[in-house]
C-alpha positions as CSV (number, residue, x, y, z in Angstrom):
1,M,-14.7,15.3,14.5
2,K,-11.8,17.3,13.4
3,L,-11.9,19.0,9.8
4,H,-8.6,20.4,8.1
5,A,-9.0,22.8,5.0
6,L,-6.9,20.9,2.7
7,A,-8.9,17.8,3.0
8,A,-12.1,19.8,3.0
9,A,-11.3,21.0,-0.2
10,S,-10.2,17.6,-1.6
11,A,-13.5,16.6,-0.5
12,L,-15.2,19.1,-2.6
13,A,-13.1,17.9,-5.5
14,L,-14.3,14.5,-5.3
15,A,-18.1,15.4,-4.6
16,A,-20.6,12.8,-4.2
17,T,-18.0,9.9,-4.5
18,A,-16.3,10.8,-1.1
19,C,-17.1,8.1,1.6
20,G,-16.9,8.4,5.2
21,A,-16.3,4.6,6.1
22,R,-14.3,3.5,8.6
23,P,-10.5,2.7,7.5
24,G,-10.1,-0.9,7.3
25,V,-13.8,-1.8,7.2
26,D,-14.5,-3.5,3.9
27,P,-17.9,-2.7,2.8
28,A,-19.3,-5.1,0.1
29,A,-18.6,-3.7,-3.4
30,E,-20.5,-4.4,-6.7
31,A,-18.7,-7.0,-8.9
32,P,-16.8,-5.6,-11.5
33,A,-17.2,-6.4,-15.3
34,A,-15.3,-9.2,-17.0
35,G,-11.8,-8.3,-18.5
36,G,-10.6,-7.7,-22.0
37,S,-12.6,-4.5,-22.4
38,T,-11.5,-0.7,-22.6
39,V,-13.6,2.0,-20.6
40,S,-13.0,5.7,-19.7
41,I,-13.2,6.9,-16.4
42,A,-14.2,10.7,-16.0
43,A,-11.8,12.5,-13.6
44,N,-12.5,15.1,-10.8
45,G,-10.5,18.3,-10.8
46,D,-9.9,21.3,-12.7
47,A,-7.8,19.7,-15.3
48,S,-10.3,17.3,-16.4
49,T,-13.5,17.8,-18.4
50,A,-15.9,15.5,-20.0
51,D,-14.4,16.3,-23.3
52,G,-10.6,16.0,-22.2
53,R,-10.2,13.3,-19.9
54,P,-6.6,12.5,-18.8
55,F,-6.7,8.9,-19.3
56,E,-8.5,5.7,-20.6
57,V,-8.4,2.4,-18.8
58,D,-7.6,-1.1,-20.2
59,V,-9.0,-4.0,-18.2
60,I,-6.3,-6.7,-18.4
61,A,-7.5,-9.4,-16.1
62,V,-9.8,-10.2,-12.8
63,F,-8.6,-11.6,-9.5
64,E,-10.3,-12.8,-6.5
65,E,-9.5,-10.4,-3.5
66,P,-6.3,-9.2,-5.1
67,W,-4.0,-7.3,-2.6
68,A,-0.8,-6.4,-4.2
69,M,1.2,-6.5,-7.3
70,A,4.8,-6.4,-8.8
71,F,6.5,-6.6,-12.0
72,L,9.3,-9.0,-13.2
73,P,12.2,-7.8,-15.1
74,D,11.0,-9.6,-18.1
75,G,7.4,-7.6,-17.7
76,R,5.4,-10.1,-16.3
77,L,3.5,-9.4,-13.4
78,L,3.1,-11.3,-9.9
79,V,-0.3,-10.6,-8.1
80,T,-1.3,-11.8,-4.5
81,E,-4.8,-12.8,-3.7
82,K,-5.8,-12.7,0.0
83,K,-6.8,-16.3,0.5
84,G,-2.9,-17.4,-0.3
85,R,-2.6,-17.4,-4.2
86,L,0.1,-16.0,-6.1
87,Q,-0.6,-15.4,-10.0
88,L,1.8,-14.6,-12.5
89,V,0.4,-12.6,-15.4
90,D,1.3,-12.2,-18.9
91,V,0.1,-8.6,-19.3
92,E,0.1,-8.6,-22.9
93,S,-2.7,-11.8,-23.3
94,G,-4.0,-11.4,-19.8
95,A,-3.1,-15.0,-19.5
96,T,-3.0,-15.9,-15.6
97,R,-1.4,-18.8,-14.0
98,E,-0.9,-19.7,-10.4
99,V,2.4,-19.9,-8.5
100,S,2.8,-23.0,-6.1
101,G,4.7,-23.3,-2.9
102,V,3.2,-20.2,-1.2
103,P,3.1,-20.5,2.7
104,A,-0.2,-20.9,4.5
105,V,-1.8,-17.7,5.5
106,A,-4.3,-16.8,8.2
107,Y,-6.9,-15.6,6.1
108,G,-9.9,-13.5,7.5
109,G,-10.6,-9.9,8.2
110,Q,-7.6,-8.0,6.6
111,G,-5.2,-10.7,7.1
112,G,-4.1,-13.2,4.1
113,L,-1.7,-12.9,1.6
114,G,-0.1,-9.3,1.5
115,D,2.6,-7.8,-0.5
116,V,4.9,-9.2,-3.1
117,L,8.3,-7.8,-4.6
118,P,11.2,-9.3,-6.4
119,H,14.9,-8.8,-5.1
120,P,16.6,-5.8,-6.9
121,R,18.8,-8.5,-8.1
122,F,16.2,-10.8,-9.2
123,A,17.8,-11.4,-12.8
124,E,20.5,-12.9,-10.7
125,N,19.0,-14.8,-7.7
126,G,15.2,-15.1,-8.6
127,L,14.2,-14.2,-5.0
128,V,10.6,-12.8,-4.3
129,Y,9.5,-11.6,-1.2
130,L,5.9,-12.2,0.1
131,S,4.5,-10.7,3.2
132,Y,1.3,-12.3,4.9
133,A,-0.8,-12.9,8.0
134,E,0.5,-16.0,10.2
135,A,-1.4,-18.1,12.7
136,G,0.1,-18.3,16.0
137,E,-1.0,-20.1,19.3
138,N,-4.6,-19.5,21.0
139,D,-6.1,-17.8,18.0
140,T,-3.3,-15.3,17.7
141,R,-2.1,-13.8,14.3
142,G,0.9,-11.5,13.2
143,A,2.4,-10.5,10.0
144,A,5.4,-12.2,8.4
145,L,7.9,-11.7,5.7
146,A,9.2,-14.7,3.6
147,R,11.4,-15.2,0.4
148,A,11.9,-17.8,-2.1
149,R,13.1,-18.5,-5.2
150,L,10.7,-18.4,-8.2
151,V,11.0,-20.9,-10.8
152,P,8.9,-20.7,-13.8
153,D,7.4,-23.6,-15.6
154,E,6.6,-24.0,-19.5
155,A,2.8,-23.3,-18.7
156,G,3.2,-19.7,-17.7
157,G,3.3,-20.2,-14.1
158,G,5.6,-21.7,-11.5
159,R,6.5,-22.7,-8.1
160,L,8.5,-21.2,-5.3
161,E,11.4,-23.2,-3.8
162,G,13.8,-22.7,-0.7
163,L,11.1,-20.6,1.1
164,E,12.4,-19.1,4.4
165,V,10.5,-17.0,6.8
166,I,12.9,-14.0,7.4
167,W,10.8,-11.8,9.8
168,R,7.9,-11.5,12.2
169,Q,5.9,-9.3,14.0
170,V,6.5,-9.5,17.8
171,P,4.3,-10.6,19.7
172,K,1.4,-12.5,18.0
173,V,-1.8,-11.0,19.0
174,N,-5.5,-11.6,18.5
175,G,-7.5,-9.8,16.1
176,R,-7.4,-9.7,12.2
177,G,-6.7,-6.1,11.5
178,H,-3.8,-3.6,10.7
179,Y,-0.8,-6.0,9.7
180,G,0.4,-3.3,7.2
181,H,3.5,-5.3,5.7
182,R,4.2,-3.3,2.9
183,I,7.7,-3.8,1.2
184,A,10.0,-1.5,-0.4
185,F,13.8,-1.7,-1.3
186,D,15.9,1.4,-1.4
187,D,18.7,2.2,-4.0
188,E,21.2,0.2,-1.5
189,G,19.1,-3.1,-1.8
190,R,18.1,-2.5,1.8
191,L,14.6,-3.8,2.7
192,W,12.0,-1.7,4.2
193,L,8.7,-2.9,5.8
194,S,5.7,-1.4,7.5
195,S,4.6,-3.0,10.5
196,S,1.2,-1.8,11.6
197,E,0.0,-1.6,15.2
198,R,-2.7,-4.5,14.9
199,Q,-5.4,-2.3,16.3
200,K,-4.0,-2.4,19.7
201,F,-2.9,1.3,19.8
202,D,0.1,0.9,22.6
203,P,2.6,-0.9,20.6
204,A,3.2,1.9,18.4
205,Q,5.0,3.6,21.2
206,D,6.5,0.3,22.6
207,M,10.1,-0.2,21.7
208,T,9.9,-4.0,22.8
209,S,7.5,-4.7,20.0
210,N,8.1,-4.1,16.3
211,M,4.4,-3.1,15.6
212,G,3.4,0.5,14.8
213,K,6.8,1.0,13.3
214,I,8.7,1.3,9.9
215,L,11.3,-1.4,9.7
216,R,15.0,-1.1,7.9
217,L,16.4,-4.4,7.4
218,E,19.1,-6.2,5.3
219,D,17.6,-8.5,2.4
220,D,18.0,-11.3,4.6
221,G,15.8,-10.0,7.2
222,R,18.5,-8.9,9.8
223,P,18.3,-5.4,11.4
224,A,20.1,-2.9,9.0
225,A,23.4,-1.6,10.1
226,G,23.2,2.1,11.1
227,N,19.6,1.7,12.3
228,P,18.7,4.7,15.0
229,F,18.1,2.2,17.7
230,E,20.6,-0.4,16.9
231,A,22.3,0.0,20.3
232,D,19.1,-1.2,22.0
233,G,19.3,-4.6,20.6
234,G,16.2,-7.1,19.9
235,V,13.3,-5.9,17.7
236,A,14.2,-2.2,18.5
237,A,17.2,-2.6,16.5
238,E,15.0,-3.1,13.3
239,V,13.1,0.4,13.7
240,W,13.6,3.2,11.6
241,S,10.6,5.2,12.8
242,L,7.8,4.8,15.2
243,G,4.3,6.0,16.3
244,H,2.6,4.6,13.2
245,R,-0.8,3.2,12.9
246,N,-1.6,1.2,9.5
247,V,0.9,2.1,7.0
248,L,0.0,0.5,3.6
249,G,1.9,2.7,1.0
250,M,5.6,3.3,0.8
251,A,7.7,4.7,-1.8
252,F,10.9,6.7,-2.4
253,D,11.3,9.6,-4.3
254,A,14.0,10.9,-6.8
255,E,16.1,12.4,-3.8
256,G,16.1,9.1,-2.0
257,R,13.5,10.2,0.6
258,L,10.9,7.8,1.8
259,W,7.4,8.8,1.9
260,E,4.5,6.6,3.5
261,V,0.7,6.6,3.7
262,E,-1.2,5.4,6.6
263,M,-4.8,5.1,7.6
264,G,-6.0,7.2,10.6
265,P,-8.7,6.2,12.9
266,A,-12.1,8.3,12.5
267,G,-10.6,10.6,10.4
268,G,-7.0,11.8,9.9
269,D,-5.4,9.6,7.0
270,E,-1.7,10.8,6.5
271,L,0.8,11.3,4.2
272,N,4.3,11.3,5.9
273,L,8.0,12.0,5.3
274,V,9.7,9.3,7.1
275,E,12.5,10.4,8.9
276,R,15.3,8.6,10.9
277,G,14.4,7.9,14.5
278,G,10.9,9.8,14.1
279,N,8.2,9.5,16.2
280,Y,4.8,10.1,14.5
281,G,2.8,10.4,17.7
282,Y,0.1,7.6,17.5
283,P,-1.9,6.7,19.6
284,I,-1.0,9.8,21.7
285,V,-1.9,12.2,18.8
286,S,-3.8,11.9,15.8
287,E,-5.7,14.3,13.4
288,G,-8.6,11.9,13.7
289,D,-10.5,10.5,16.6
290,H,-11.4,7.1,18.2
291,Y,-14.3,5.3,16.5
292,D,-16.1,5.5,19.7
293,G,-15.8,9.3,19.4
294,R,-13.2,9.9,22.2
295,S,-11.0,12.6,21.1
296,I,-7.5,12.2,20.4
297,P,-5.3,15.3,20.7
298,D,-3.9,16.9,17.4
299,H,-0.4,17.0,16.7
300,A,-0.1,20.7,17.0
301,T,-0.7,20.0,21.0
302,R,2.6,18.0,21.2
303,P,5.3,19.3,18.8
304,E,7.6,16.7,19.8
305,F,5.9,14.3,17.4
306,I,6.3,14.9,13.6
307,A,3.0,16.0,12.1
308,P,1.9,14.6,8.8
309,T,2.7,16.4,5.5
310,I,-1.0,16.1,4.5
311,S,-3.9,14.7,6.6
312,W,-7.2,13.9,5.3
313,T,-10.7,14.3,7.1
314,P,-13.0,12.8,5.6
315,V,-10.8,9.9,5.0
316,I,-9.6,8.6,1.6
317,S,-8.5,5.0,3.3
318,P,-5.0,4.9,1.5
319,S,-4.2,1.5,0.5
320,S,-0.9,2.1,-1.6
321,L,1.8,4.7,-2.9
322,V,3.8,5.0,-5.9
323,I,5.9,8.0,-7.0
324,Y,5.6,8.2,-10.9
325,D,8.9,8.8,-12.9
326,G,7.5,7.3,-16.1
327,E,7.3,9.2,-19.6
328,V,3.7,7.8,-20.5
329,F,2.1,10.8,-18.6
330,P,5.3,13.2,-18.6
331,E,3.1,16.0,-17.0
332,W,2.8,13.7,-13.8
333,K,6.5,13.2,-13.3
334,G,7.6,13.2,-10.1
335,D,4.2,13.2,-8.7
336,A,2.8,10.7,-6.2
337,F,-0.4,8.5,-6.7
338,V,-2.4,7.1,-3.8
339,G,-5.2,4.5,-4.1
340,G,-8.3,4.9,-2.2
341,L,-10.4,2.3,-0.8
342,S,-13.7,4.1,0.7
343,S,-13.1,7.1,-1.4
344,R,-12.9,4.8,-4.4
345,S,-10.4,7.1,-6.1
346,L,-6.9,7.7,-7.4
347,V,-5.4,10.8,-5.7
348,R,-2.6,12.5,-7.4
349,I,-0.1,14.6,-5.0
350,E,2.5,17.2,-6.2
351,F,5.6,17.7,-4.2
352,D,7.6,20.8,-3.5
353,G,10.7,19.8,-1.9
354,T,9.6,18.0,1.4
355,A,6.1,19.9,1.2
356,A,3.2,18.1,-0.7
357,R,-0.5,18.9,-1.6
358,E,-3.3,17.1,-2.9
359,A,-3.4,18.1,-6.5
360,E,-6.4,16.0,-8.1
361,R,-8.6,13.0,-7.5
362,F,-10.1,10.8,-10.0
363,D,-13.3,8.8,-9.3
364,M,-12.5,5.4,-10.2
365,G,-16.1,3.9,-9.2
366,H,-14.1,0.9,-7.4
367,R,-12.1,0.5,-4.2
368,I,-8.4,1.0,-5.2
369,R,-6.1,-1.6,-3.5
370,A,-2.9,-1.3,-5.2
371,V,-0.9,1.2,-7.6
372,R,2.3,0.4,-9.4
373,Q,4.2,2.0,-12.2
374,G,4.8,-0.5,-15.1
375,P,8.1,-1.1,-17.0
376,E,6.6,0.9,-20.0
377,G,6.1,3.8,-17.8
378,G,2.2,3.4,-17.4
379,L,0.2,3.2,-14.3
380,W,-1.3,0.2,-13.2
381,L,-4.1,-0.3,-10.6
382,L,-5.6,-3.1,-8.7
383,E,-9.3,-3.0,-7.6
384,D,-10.0,-4.4,-4.1
385,G,-12.5,-7.3,-4.0
386,G,-14.6,-5.6,-1.4
387,G,-14.9,-8.6,0.7
388,E,-14.6,-12.4,0.8
389,G,-14.6,-13.9,-2.7
390,G,-15.0,-10.6,-4.2
391,Q,-13.7,-9.8,-7.7
392,G,-11.1,-7.1,-8.4
393,R,-9.5,-6.0,-11.9
394,L,-6.3,-5.4,-12.9
395,L,-6.5,-2.0,-14.8
396,K,-3.7,-0.3,-17.1
397,L,-4.0,3.7,-17.3
398,V,-3.4,4.8,-21.1
399,P,-3.3,8.1,-22.4
400,P,-6.8,9.1,-24.3
401,A,-7.2,8.1,-28.0
402,A,-6.4,10.9,-30.4
403,E,-9.6,12.4,-32.1
404,G,-10.2,12.2,-35.7
């Protein structure tokens, strides 16, 4: 197995909490404590000591197999649960109410209800976007993206109206892994979507498939004008970059650059700066190897493919990505945070232009499925349920209480 110096140093920072579990495999996790409490979580790294932890953690609510979250303009929070439930949370009280009208999902393995994000003009149009695993013929599945208008009710929940499916993975295939389907909007209101390779390897290099790609779409699901393969037509017109494995986090920095994190195979998790028309090489090259022990050539052997800005071996199993620009933790402004599943960690990344390095890793004690910045400028985390029926907490990171 390949070992990289930067990742090795990161593993030392994590110490005993580092885990070599295969990315995408969800080992059972212990049930978290009930909500409504505040706990302090020690951090690993030079900046943190037992007497000077960088944050405390407020437990806001508990969900069944949560996968994603997104804040609405009024401060309420949408949370998806893999089995197909969409919850609306009052983050002040922790009260949670279900939203009806969610599309049917193909639950199982890594599939189910996925990401959620409001339209940039939600205050005007009330639209929310949902990604999910959709069943097909002959036991096939594929990721899909739908949008609908959220209509709140007086009880604190609501319903989705006018739901329309605006995008699908092509083709649907057998298997229950590597959907990707993370959603982001840029400053121009265009929709970005990760479409992972469904554990089928070759689609990541096949331009007749939109799997193993990062896609740039209009907000109605059409290919965005100006895409690099627009002239090729078909699903190729959706594609912004290719050669990806399992992209589970995307975020724009202050300069408008798109960054993504993706799970490698046995080793080789990645942070990448996403370039127009870029080919990131999978499955031809990787910083990891196949699960059966077969070697995959490194990026260095094929310079025509874009190498990761950071690679991790042992893996962190990156689940999500946010680039922080809030004021609650001013010392972290401009840094990225990555949720770690097998590493049970929150990873802080510092940037220097288009270069990046892992700066710190916080042991969270549970698998972290999602990371978001709240409207108040804080950091919010969702724990992964760790398997069918597993419970995951919604956490709010806050500065440590002043002593005295």
